[in-house]
C-alpha positions in Angstrom: 9.2 -30.3 -7.7 6.1 -28.3 -8.7 8.3 -25.5 -9.9 9.4 -27.8 -12.7 13.1 -27.5 -11.8 15.3 -30.1 -10.1 15.8 -30.1 -6.4 19.6 -29.9 -7.0 19.2 -26.7 -9.1 16.9 -25.2 -6.5 19.5 -25.9 -3.7 22.1 -24.2 -5.8 19.9 -21.2 -6.3 19.4 -20.9 -2.5 23.2 -21.1 -2.0 23.8 -18.5 -4.7 25.8 -21.0 -6.8 23.6 -21.2 -9.8 23.4 -18.8 -12.8 20.8 -16.0 -12.5 17.4 -17.7 -13.1 15.1 -16.7 -15.9 11.8 -15.0 -15.5 10.0 -18.3 -16.3 12.0 -20.2 -13.6 11.1 -17.5 -11.0 7.5 -17.6 -12.0 7.6 -21.5 -11.5 9.2 -21.0 -8.0 6.7 -18.3 -7.1 3.8 -20.7 -8.0 5.2 -23.6 -6.2 5.6 -21.4 -3.0 2.1 -19.9 -3.5 3.4 -16.4 -3.4 1.0 -13.5 -3.8 1.3 -11.3 -6.9 3.1 -8.6 -4.8 5.4 -11.3 -3.3 6.1 -12.7 -6.8 6.9 -9.2 -8.1 9.3 -8.6 -5.3 11.0 -12.0 -6.1 11.6 -10.8 -9.6 12.9 -7.5 -8.5 15.4 -9.1 -6.2 16.6 -11.3 -9.1 16.6 -8.5 -11.6 14.0 -10.0 -14.0 10.7 -8.9 -15.3 7.7 -10.5 -13.5 5.6 -12.7 -15.7 1.7 -12.8 -15.4 -0.2 -15.7 -16.9 -3.5 -13.9 -17.2 -4.8 -11.0 -19.3 -3.9 -7.4 -18.7 -6.7 -5.5 -16.9 -9.2 -3.2 -18.5 -11.4 -2.4 -15.6 -10.7 0.9 -13.9 -11.2 1.4 -10.1 -14.2 3.5 -9.1 -12.0 5.8 -7.0 -9.8 6.5 -10.1 -12.9 7.3 -12.2 -14.1 9.7 -9.6 -10.6 11.3 -9.4 -10.7 11.9 -13.1 -13.7 14.2 -12.7 -12.4 15.9 -9.7 -9.0 17.0 -11.1 -9.1 20.8 -11.8 -7.7 22.2 -15.1 -6.2 18.8 -15.9 -6.6 16.7 -19.0 -6.4 13.2 -17.5 -7.0 9.6 -18.8 -6.2 6.0 -17.7 -4.3 3.8 -20.0 -3.9 0.0 -20.0 -0.7 -1.9 -20.2 -1.4 -2.3 -23.9 -2.0 1.5 -24.5 -5.7 1.5 -24.7 -7.4 4.5 -23.3 -9.8 3.1 -20.7 -11.3 6.2 -19.0 -10.9 9.9 -19.5 -12.3 13.2 -18.4 -14.0 15.9 -20.6 -10.8 18.0 -20.8 -8.8 15.1 -22.2 -11.6 14.4 -24.7 -11.5 18.1 -25.7 -7.7 18.1 -25.9 -7.4 14.8 -27.9 -10.6 13.4 -29.2 -14.1 12.2 -28.1 -12.9 8.8 -27.0 -16.5 7.6 -26.3 -17.3 8.0 -30.1 -14.7 5.5 -31.3 -14.0 1.8 -30.9 -11.5 0.4 -28.4 -9.1 -0.3 -31.2 -9.2 3.3 -32.2 -8.6 4.4 -28.6 -5.4 2.4 -28.6 -2.5 4.9 -28.7 0.0 2.4 -30.1 -2.3 1.6 -33.0 -2.9 5.3 -33.6 0.8 6.1 -33.4 1.9 3.4 -35.9 -1.1 2.4 -38.0 -3.1 5.5 -38.6 -3.4 6.3 -42.3 -2.6 9.9 -41.9 1.0 11.2 -41.7 2.8 10.5 -38.5 2.6 14.2 -37.4 -1.2 14.0 -37.5 -1.7 10.7 -35.9 -1.2 11.6 -32.3 -3.8 14.3 -31.7 -1.6 17.0 -33.1 1.5 16.1 -31.0 4.2 18.2 -32.7 7.0 15.4 -32.3 5.6 11.9 -31.9 9.0 10.2 -32.3 9.8 10.0 -28.6 6.3 8.6 -27.9 6.7 5.9 -30.6 10.0 4.8 -29.1 8.3 4.8 -25.7 5.4 2.7 -27.1 7.8 -0.1 -28.5 9.8 -0.3 -25.3 6.7 -0.5 -23.0 5.1 -3.1 -25.3 8.1 -5.2 -25.1 7.9 -5.2 -21.3 4.2 -5.8 -21.4 4.7 -8.8 -23.8 7.1 -10.3 -21.2 4.5 -9.8 -18.4 1.6 -11.2 -20.3 3.0 -14.0 -22.5 -0.3 -15.7 -22.8 -2.5 -12.6 -23.5 -3.8 -12.9 -27.0 -4.8 -9.1 -27.0 -1.1 -8.2 -26.3 0.4 -10.6 -28.7 -2.2 -9.7 -31.4 -1.5 -6.0 -31.0 2.3 -6.6 -31.4 1.7 -8.9 -34.4 -0.5 -6.2 -36.1 2.1 -3.4 -35.4 5.0 -5.4 -36.7 3.1 -6.4 -39.8 1.7 -3.0 -40.4 4.5 -0.6 -39.6 8.0 -0.8 -40.9 9.0 1.8 -38.2 7.6 -0.3 -35.4 9.3 -3.4 -36.7 12.7 -1.5 -36.9 12.4 -0.3 -33.4 11.2 -3.7 -32.1 14.3 -5.3 -33.5 16.5 -2.9 -31.5 15.4 -4.7 -28.3 15.6 -1.4 -26.4 14.1 -1.7 -22.9 14.7 1.7 -21.2 12.2 4.4 -22.2 13.2 8.0 -21.9 10.8 10.1 -19.7 8.5 12.4 -21.5 8.2 15.5 -19.2 6.4 17.8 -21.6 4.3 17.3 -24.7 3.4 20.0 -27.3 0.1 19.8 -29.1 -1.0 21.7 -32.2 -4.7 21.9 -31.4 -7.0 22.9 -34.3 -9.1 25.1 -32.0 -6.7 26.8 -29.6 -3.4 26.5 -31.5 -0.1 25.3 -30.0 0.2 24.5 -26.3 3.0 22.8 -24.4 1.8 20.9 -21.3 3.5 19.1 -18.5 3.1 15.4 -18.9 3.0 13.1 -15.9 2.3 9.4 -15.8 1.4 7.9 -12.4 1.6 4.1 -12.2 -1.4 2.2 -10.8 0.6 -1.0 -10.0 -2.4 -3.0 -8.6 -4.0 -3.1 -12.0 -1.0 -2.4 -14.2 -2.4 0.7 -15.6 -1.2 4.4 -15.9 -3.0 7.6 -15.0 -1.7 10.2 -17.5 -2.0 13.9 -16.5 -1.6 17.0 -18.8 -1.3 20.2 -16.9 0.1 23.8 -17.5 1.8 26.3 -15.2 -0.9 28.7 -13.8 -1.2 31.9 -15.8 0.7 30.5 -18.8 -0.7 30.7 -22.4 -1.1 26.9 -22.2 -3.2 27.2 -19.0 -5.4 29.8 -20.8 -5.8 27.4 -23.8 -6.7 24.5 -21.4 -9.3 26.8 -19.7 -10.9 27.5 -23.0 -11.0 23.9 -23.9 -12.5 23.2 -20.6 -15.3 25.7 -21.3 -15.9 24.5 -24.9 -16.0 20.8 -23.9 -15.3 17.9 -26.2 -18.1 18.7 -28.7 -17.4 22.5 -28.7 -13.7 22.1 -29.1 -13.9 19.7 -32.1 -16.9 21.5 -33.7 -14.9 24.8 -33.5 -11.9 23.1 -35.1 -14.0 21.9 -38.1 -14.9 25.6 -38.8 -11.3 26.9 -38.8 
């Protein structure tokens, strides 16, 4: 059989008499049945396993999402890959965090920044006051990403670098946690506008396995006023002002 399992085992699966199949077995069955990616993902959901993809994770961002980034009012927004690389962003996100266009893709990788930056942990995540929850989230999401893209050298290389370069990442990786706690707010200590606590929403883009991350503030709040100031300053103005404080 092209799924690389015996006919007897496949019959037992159909009759619900076999043990729960692994993700690799399901991937083989999906390939043998010529299922689409959506159909394959649904098969894994029904079986309670993580879908496995044989190609590389995507870095191209849809044109409609790029246009949306620029149309979102009073919102710091960026698109993140399955391996935590910031792929696209608007000016307010650059003013809040950093000018992503001025750094390399590796330096735009939030996992590398969280665990491998030379500064103290409190300073690595763009002034995020408590990065502990985010670092836990990174490890759990990267474990799932590794399962989806077992043949992607960029994903495996990232995990290898993080395990070798960060004792904290290695400790968390060995725990084998798979359920990340939602992060509903995030507090930044911004050098130009001070402390601001923002609502944090991550919207999945399942067709390309990416996330659209949105930072917003309640209208009229001090955080909203700070975002408005950053919007006026823009990326260069915000970071130039911070250097003079």
